[in-house]
N, C-alpha and C positions, 0 to 999 in steps of 0.2 A: 544448366544442370540437367542430366538425363533422368528418365523416369526411375531407373534403378537407384541412382544416387539420392533422389528425393525420398524414395521409400526407405532407404537405409538411414538417412538422416532423421526422418520422422520417427522411425523405430527407436533410434538412440535418444531422440528428444523425449519420447514417451517414457522410456525407462530411466532417464536421467543420466545416461552414459555419454552424452555429447559434451564437447568442450564449452567453455564459457563463450568463446567467439561464435561457435556454431549455434548455441542457444540464442544468443543475442540476434544473430542474423535471421534465424527461423522466426522469432517472435516479431521482429520488424517486418519481415516479408509477409507473414500471415496477416498482420494487422492491416497493411496497405492493400493486400489482395482481397481480403474478405469483404471489404466495403464495396468493391467493384462488381461483386456477383449479385445477380438478380435471381433469387431462388424462392419459389413459392412452395412452402410446405403445405401438404394436404391438411394437416392438423398438428397440434403440439405432440400428440402421441407418436406420429411418424418421425418428427424431429428427435424425440427422446429415444426411439428405437435405434435411429441411426447413430446417435451419440453412444449408445451401448455397444454397437458394432465397432465403433472406433476405439472405445476404451478397452474392450475385451479382446480384440484381435485385429488391430489396424493392418498389420502386414499381410495377414491371411485374407482378410475380408475386403480390402480396398480394391483389389483388381480381380477378385473372384467372388463377387457378391452372390447372395441367394437369388433365386429366380424372381422373387417378387420385386427386386430392385432393378431388373433388366430395363424396363421401360424408362425409368428415371435416368439410368446411366446412358442409355442411347440418346435421350433428349439432350442431356447436358454435355455429354462427351467426357472422355476419360480425364482430360486435363482440368476441366471445370470441376468435376467431381473431386479430384484430388485436392484442388484448392479449397473447396467447400469443407472437405474432411479436415484439412489442416486448420481452417478457420474455426470450425466447431470445436476441435480439440483444444485450440488456443483459448477460446472463450470459456471452455470447461475448466482449464487449468488455472486461469487467472482468478477464478472464483474460489480457489482452494486456500487453505491456511498456509502460512509460511512454512518452508521446509523444516524438517526436524533439526537440521544443523543450525539454522537461524534461530529457531525457538530455543535451542540449548544455549546458543550464544547469549541471548538476552539474560538468561539466568546465571550461567557460569561466569560471565564477565561483568556481572552486576557491580556497581560502584556505590560509593557513599552518596545518598540522595542529594541532588543539587550539583553533581559533578558536570563539568562541561567537556564531554569527550565523545568520540565517535570513531568507528572503524570504517575505513574506505577499502573496498576490495576492487582491485583493478582488473581489466580484462584478462591479464595473464595469471590471475588468482593471487598475485602478490597483495599483501595487506599493509595498510599504513594507519597507525593511530594518529588522528589528525591533531590532537592536543599536543603531540610530541614534535610537530613540525615547527622549526625555529621561527620566531616572529621576524617578518621582514626579509627573510632569507629564502629565495626560491629553491625548491627541491624538485628536480626533474626525474621522473620515473616513467619509462616506456612511452615517451612522447607527451606526457602529462606534466604540467608545471603547477606545483602547489605553492601558494604564498599565504602564510599566516598573517592576518592583519592585526593591528594594535588592539582591536576590540575582541580578539580571540577567534573571529570567524576566518574561514578559508576562502581565498579567491582561487578558482579552478580555471586554468587556461589550457588550451589544446593546440598542438602544432597543426596549423591549418594545411600543411603540406601532406599530412597523412592521408592515405586512401580513405574515401568516404563511402564507397559502394557497399561495404559491409560494416554497418555501425557496430561499435563495440561497447557493450554496456558496462557501467560501473555500479557498484552497490555500496551504499552508505548505511551502516547499521548502528543503532543506538541501544546500549545495554540498559537493563533496568536501573533506575536511579539517576540516569543522565538525561541531558537534553543538549541540543546543538544547533547553532545557526550556520547555514551553509549557503554559498553562492553557486548557482548553476552556471554552465558555460554562457548562457544568454544574458546573464545579469540578474536573473530571478533570485530573490532571497527566499530561503526556506528555513523555518524553525522546526526542528524535529523533536518530538516528545519521546519519553521513555518507551523502550521496547518497540521501536519503529524501524522499518526498513524502506529505503527509497532506491529504486533502480532507475538509472538515467544514462543516456548515451554520452560518449566522449564529445560529440558535436551534434547539434540539432540539424540534420540534413533533411531534405524533402520539404513538404508543404505543411508540416506541423511539428510541434515540440511535445514529445510524448514521454511521460514518466509513469512509473508504477509504484503505488504506495500500499504498504501494510502497516497499520498503526495510526499515528496522528501527526498531522503537519499543518503549519500555517504558512501560506504562500503570499508573497508580494511579487506579482508577476511583472516582468519587464514587458512593456507594451510593444506589440508587433502585430497589428491587425491582419497582415497578410500571411502570418504563420501562427495560427491559433495554438495556445498552450493547452495540453490535455493531460488529465490525471486519470489513470485507471486504478480503482480502489475496490477490491473484492467484488468485481463485476459491475461496479458503477463507473460511468464515464462522465467527467466534469470537463467542460470546454469553455475557455476564456480567451480574451485577446489582451487584457491588461487589467488586473484587479487585485483585491486583497480578500482572501477567504481561508476558512479552516475546514479540514476534512478529518473526521474521526472514523477509522475503518480497521479496527483491531480484529484479528482472526477469531477471537473468542466472543465477539459481539454478534448479535443477530441482525444488526443493521449498520448502515453507513449514514453518517450525519454530515451534511455539507452546509456550512454557514457562511453567508456572504456579508463581508464588512463594507466593501466599497467596490463600485463598478458593476459588472453584470456577468452572468455565466449561465450555462445550460447544464442541467443534470439529467442523465439518462440511465435507465436501469435495464435496457435491452428491449423493453416493450413500449416505453413512452418516455418523453423528455419534457421537463418543466424548466421554465426560465425564472431565475431569481433576481430580485431587486435587493438593494442594501437593506439589512435588517430582516431578511427572510432566510429560512432554513428548509432544506430538503432532506427527508428521511426515506431511505430506500431499504427494503428488506426482501429476502427471497420469498417469492410467492405472493407478494402484496404490491399494490400500486404505490408509486412514489407519493409521499405526502408533503405538501408545501405549507409552511406556516410562518407567522411572524414571530420574531424572537429578539432578545437583547443580545446582539452579536458579541458584546463584551464578555458575556458569560462563557461563550465558546472559546475565547482566546485568553481567559484568565491564567491558564497554565504558562503562557508565554511570559507573563509578568511575575511568575513565581508563586502562584496561588492555586489552591483548590477552591473552586467556586461551585458549591452544590445548590441546586434549586429543586426542591421537592423530590429528592431521590430516596429510594429505599436502601436498606443497609447492604444488600447484595451488590447493587450497582456501585455504591461507594467503595466497597471492599475490592472491587476490580481495580479501582484507582490505587488503592493501598498496595495490592499485589505487585503492580507494575513499578511503582515508585520505590517501595521499600524492600522489594525482592523477598516476599514471604509467601507461604502457602496459606490458604484460608479454608477452614472447615467449619461446618455449622452444626449446632445441636438444636434440633427442632423441639417444640415450635418456637418461632421467633415473633416478637411483636411486629405489628404492621407499621410502626413508626416511620415517618418520612422526615428527611433532614433538609435544611437549607442554611446557607451562610458561607462565609469566606474563611479560609484557613491557610496560612503560609506553608508552602511545601518544604521549606528549609528546616522546619522543626522536626524533631525525632518522632518515630512512630508511636512511642509510648505516650507522648504528649497528645497526639491526635486521638488515640484510643481513649485516653482519660477524658478528653473533651467530649467525645461522642457518648461516653458513659454518663457524663453529667447532664446530657440532654434527653436521656431515655432510660428505659428499663433494661436495655441491652448491656451485657457484660462481655469482656474480652480477656482471654488468657494468651499471653505471648511467651513462647518457649521454643528454643532451638529452631528459629526460622519459621515457625508456624503460629498462626493466630486462630484461636478457637472462639467462635462467636456463639454466645449462649444467652439465655434469659436469666 
């Protein structure tokens, strides 16, 4: 690819005008190249200034930088600088919230709480509602074979003869109120929670298995020590070879919570990496170091078994779960009591039952009307 073609593709990528195939190729390419660069920033301010240049004028700034960057560019060379810019832009973008179209999908396609459904978007932008795939009858679409198993999950198979030099990503999205169990091409099982999106390639090529998550998912990873499994979730990178773990990384949360059930994994936030043992949890948040602590892993995966399991949570945190599961908006009338809640509640019950239960435990009151819950004292 020539310099001009790279510049053109980067500009389309930044503005969101590239095709699904181009976007998938760029992200895979950036990911692999960015790790090979040895770049020593003078300080964090220099790095941030360079990010601003990328964000506000990539095409104009990249090959016509201000004078103060001349020494840097001369030392690194145009090609290395280009790769670095692309890598920085990629890491900036993967820390952002899901696109507006995906966020709207969560709400507009919301289903009855407890529904087992998901939408798969293929590289050609064709969509398939996975719960509508016939049980036991293979459905082939664009080199992809979907088989709905007896337990309702989907086995995803790929035509191995397809070209692999440009990995093509697929996106599985879960609307509010739903959850879904899914099998990735390598045999990894994934349980996806409400309002969640997982991006994954048609086939895991290269030396790693990389997926991108927004929302919450529980993974049972197929073992392959020579090809680590990696999850990128709101800027956090989780690396494993074979294990069971849960990741909560919703766009409206200030943190990413990774809980290890079995095996071992590394959790990195861009500045440091921590290693978890079973029963440990890593909490990463912007501007703060990763915190590692012991926890009851079953609390983190209660949703997989159909339960809300609250442990010493305030009402605002609990209502985020309510918003995603019951597809409601929540507003607050201040001041609210500082009451914190704990306990288990089945997710298959109606929202009014849950609100009545919370009222019985506190001075907090709820008003449910026209898809909105008002929380008041």
